[in-house]
N, C-alpha and C positions, 0 to 999 in steps of 0.2 A: 504494500500500500504506500502511496505517496501523497504528499500534501503540497498543492500548488497555491501559493498565496499571492494575491494582488494587493498592492498598496494604494491607498487613496484616503480621502476624507468622506465621511458619510453626509448625506443630505443633497437635495436637488440642486442647491446653489453651487455645489462643488463638482457636479457630475461631469462637466465638460472641461474642467481645469486640466492643465498640463500635468499637475501633480497626481491626477487620477488615472493616468494611462495604465497603471497596474490593474485597477478595477476594470477598465475597459477590456484589457487582455483576457482576464479570466471570464468576464461576461461573454465574450465572443467564443471562447472555448466551450463554455456551458451550452450556448445556443447552437453552435455548429455540430456538437457531438451528442446532443440529446441528453444532457445531464438532468438529474432530478430538480424540481423547483427549489429555489433558495429558501432556507429556513433559518431562523435566528438561533444561534448557538455559539458558545465560546466568545462572547462579546463581539460577535460579528455575524456574517451571513455565510452559511455553509451549503454546498451542493455536492452531491455524490454521483459518480458515474465511472465509465471505463474509457481508457484511451488505448486502443489495441487490446492486449491481454491484461493490461495493468489497471487495477482499481485505483482511482484517483479521487482525492477530496479537494474541492476548490473552496478557498476561504477568503473572504473580504473582511478584514478587521474593521470594526465600526466604533472603536474607542478613540478615533482621530489618529493621525499619522504618528505623533510622538509617543503613542502608547500601543502601537501595533504589536509589540513583543508580548504583551499580556495575553492577547487573543491567540497568537501563534503558540505560545508556551502551553496554554490550556489544552488546545487541540492536540499537540504532540503528546502530552502526558496522558490524555484520555485514550488515544489510539496506540500508545506505547511506541512512538516513532523516535527515530534518531535524527540529529541535524542533517545527516546525509540524505534523508528521505524528503527534505523540504526544498522547494524551489520558490524563490520570491521574484515576482515581476515588479519592476519599479522604474520610475523616471530617472533619466541620467542627463545631467547638465553638460557633462564633458563629452558627449557624443552629438554629432550633427543630427538634426531632425530626421527620423526614419532609420537611422543606423541602429544595429542591435549587436550586442556582445553577450556571450554566455561565460560566466565565471564561477569557479568553485572556490569558496572561501575568500579570505582577504579582509580588508578594512571596510569601514562604512563610509569613508570620504565625506563625513559631515552630514550625510542624509539622515534626517530625524527618524524616519521609519526603520532604516537599517540599524541605526544606533540603538533603538529600542529592542529590536530583535536580537542584536548582539548581546545586550544585557540579559535577555531572557534565556537564550539557548546557545550562546557562543557564536563564533564566526564560521563554523564549518558547514554551512548550507550553500546551496547553489543559488545564484542570482542571474536573472535575465535582465540586462541593462537596456532600457529602451530610450534611445536618444530623443531629446526634445530641444537641444541647442541651448546656448547660453545667452543671456541678455547683453553681455559685454562688460558689466560691472557688478561686483559682488553686492553692492547696495541695492541693486535692482532685482536680485534673485527672488526675494520673497514675493514681490508683486507679480513677477513673471510666472512663477510656477503656480500661483493661485489665480491666474487669469485663464480664461477659456482659450482653447486653440483657435487660431484665426480661421476664417472661412477658406482662405487659400490653402490651409493644411488639410482640408477634408479628404481630398483624393488620396494623398499618400498615407494618411492616417488609416483610412479604410483598407487600403491595400496591405498595410503593415499588420493590422489586426486580423485580417483574413489569412495572411501568411502564418501568423502565430498559431491560429487555430488549425491550419493545414498541417503544420509541423509538430503540433502538440503530441501526437502518438510517438513520434521519433524521440522527442525530448523525454517523454516518460520511459522510453526504452533505453535511455542513456546515450543516444546517438545525436550529439550536438551538431555534427556536420550535416546530417539530413534535415535537422530542424532549421538550420541556417539556409540550406538550399531551398526549402519550401518557402521561406520568406523572400529569398532572392527572386524566385519565379513569379511571385506576386508583384514585387517592386519593379522588376525589370524583365517582363515576359519576353521570351524569344520571339523574334520577328518571323512571320510566316515566310517561307521561301517562295520566291517568284516562280511561276510555271516555266518550264524549260523553254517552251515556245515563245513566251513573252520576253524572256531574258536573252535569248539567243540573238545574235546579230542577224539582221535581215539578209536572206540569201539573194544573191544576184546571179542572173543567168547570162553567161557569156554567149554572145552571138558567134556563130561559126565564122571563121575568117573568110573574107571574100576571095574568090579565085582571082588570079592576076588577069586584069583586063588588057588584052593584047590589041584592042582596036586602036586605030589612029584617032587623033583628036577630031578630025573632020568626020570620020565614020561615027563617032559617038554623038556629034552634034546632029547629024542627019537622022540617026536612030531615034532621037528625042522627038522628032516631028512626024514620025510614021504613025 
């Protein structure tokens, strides 16, 4: 059994915030893979289902970002899971919008949700870092992450979330490469090859060479008026 955790803040006013991309990711996984309806549990919302042959629990902590670890810790203890069974989806300022990285263990880099999870279960869990870009100055970070995605972000964000859902079974199976490939196929789909006849250079037909004309100039002129 595995626990996939999406980070965000509860409430409709935060639903489209950049900080809530982790919630968006597990919502799309639940929707695309037919998970059970969300129910309140472990200070959050829980949904159960399968990704391939793996039983997976999806959790959205609803104690606000800086207390996410309380929810994750409760769920882990109840299901007797280890940190290695946990995958956390979260926003990442240090990656360009739409970029994704999978990382096992490491520091929290100042992310309040990860900081809380570190305190509750330690650092040895897997995280899926979802790029949202950086506003350019540290003083602008709080307002940036707590602001909705721009309308111009809608297309790439939808492709990203669909790719995450496509690759979720591979991630549950421990194949980070296939997970990343599924996202890449959504973000940069291969171009359809052009039909051979359309791409081939137009064929030209060579006219057969004319036989040598042995008539005299006068004879050729007279033949024109016959």
